[in-house]
C-alpha positions, 0 to 999 in steps of 0.5 A: 499500499505504501501509505498510511490507511485509516479507517476505510469504508466497507467494500460493498459501498466502494466498490474495488478499492484502487491502490497507488503502486508501489514504488517501481523497481527502477525506482528504488536503491537495490542492496548488492544480491547475495542469493536467489532472487524472490520466486514471487515476481510481483513487488506490491501488494494489490487489493482484489475486487470483491464480488458483492453478494447478490442478496437484493435490498430487502433487509430484514431481521431472519430467525437463525437458521439450525444448520444439520445434517439435512440443512441445504444452506442458505443463500440470498438473504439480506439481514439486519440487527440480529444475534446469530445467523446460522448456527449448529453442527454435523452439515456435510456440504453446507453453503452460506452464499450471497449474504449481505447483514447489517449490525449483525453478531457471529454469522455462522457457528458450527462443529463437524462441516465437512466441505463447507462453502462461504462465498460472497458474504459480507457483515457490516457494522458487525456486532459482537454478541456477550456469549457468541462472541463474533466473527463471520465463521467459527467452526471447529471438529472438520472442514474437509475441503473448505472454500471461503471467497468473497469476504467482507467483515467490519467490525463495529468499535463501539460493540466489542467482545466483552473481556473473556478467556474466550478467543475470535476471528473474523475465520477462526478454524478451531479445535485441537483435537485429531477430528480438527483436520481440513485444507482451506482456501481464504480468497479475496477478503476484508476483515477490519476492527476485530476487537476485544475491551480491554480487561484481566484477560488477554485480548485474544481476537484475530482476523484469521486464525487456524489450528495445526490440523488445518492447512491452506492458503491465505490470498488477495486480502486484507486485515486491519485493526485487530486486538491480537494478530491479524493472521495467526496460523499453524499447520501448513498455511501459505499466504500471499497477496495480502496486507497487514496492518493495526494489529499487536502483531500482523502475523503469529506463526507456529509451524516451518512456513513457506509464503509469497508476498505480504505488506506489512503496515504499522502493527503496534508490537511486531510485524512477524511473530514466531513461535519455536519449540524447544530442541529444534530449529524453524524456519519462516519464508517469505518471497516478498516482504514489504514493510510501509509501515514504522520502521522502529516496529521490528520486522521479527521476533522468535519466541519459545525457541530458535526461529529464523527469518528468510526473506528473499526480497525486502522492501523496507524504509530506511532504518527499518528494524529487522529483529526485535531486541527480545527475540529468543537467542540464536535466531536470526533475520536473513535477506537476500535482497533488499530494496528501499522504499 
């Protein structure tokens, strides 16, 4: 993005976002090449055009749909001022498509939902519920091959999640049991303002969170303004063409991971946290990492073990801090090619 972003209006109202191009290769200064170049050719984040829900203009309060094995799905709904739209379990191939919600609580909570499809869904001025939390999708106990495309979730800063020991996200793939597994595609998304009120508990609200049994891709979108991580990802997950800003940390990664293009705006604590483990070394590789935010915020911090960040191409401001002073001893940041903004 290479510019300061304030509170963005919902994409549904604005239509596609036109990004100012980042600095062209001919307009930046490259450090000497010391290793292989990036495998991702792009050098700037591009916000995708997010398809709008085809839900009509007649909006009303909608009774909660109880998801079961025989529920066909929900589509072409414009819902306002509700608590939760879909809640249930044991539904294979459930489809939620072309849903437009305003001033709503969480849109879906479920368990054992193999081959879930969520497409062209938006929730703007979204409200947290004291019991049900917040978010667009919150599921556990297996997802099969799940698809999440063309999604918008814009939270209401006046209606934050209550301070508790729960964890919420715009998309949360939860659970740590043997049946909490599956693959996913998250593509074309805009998630903003995911907050938990302050209190005695850690403010655990992310943009997207995935437990270790879930693997997949997170591509073409942005997360802005979350109490905790923009992306909190375990398992075999690849991130590409994403913008992360206004969170405590842009990414929290728990495994060896390989990513494409990531742009980090200003996050409050650090750009990327690498969670390590005793007696092993983990590596996070990013093809292109763009640091367009405050250069005093470190790009990286390793915790609980040795974690190395390998950046094939870094596009950053002069003076950008690479490794936080509190990073786990022995961890390092390696940059193959550096270019100035």
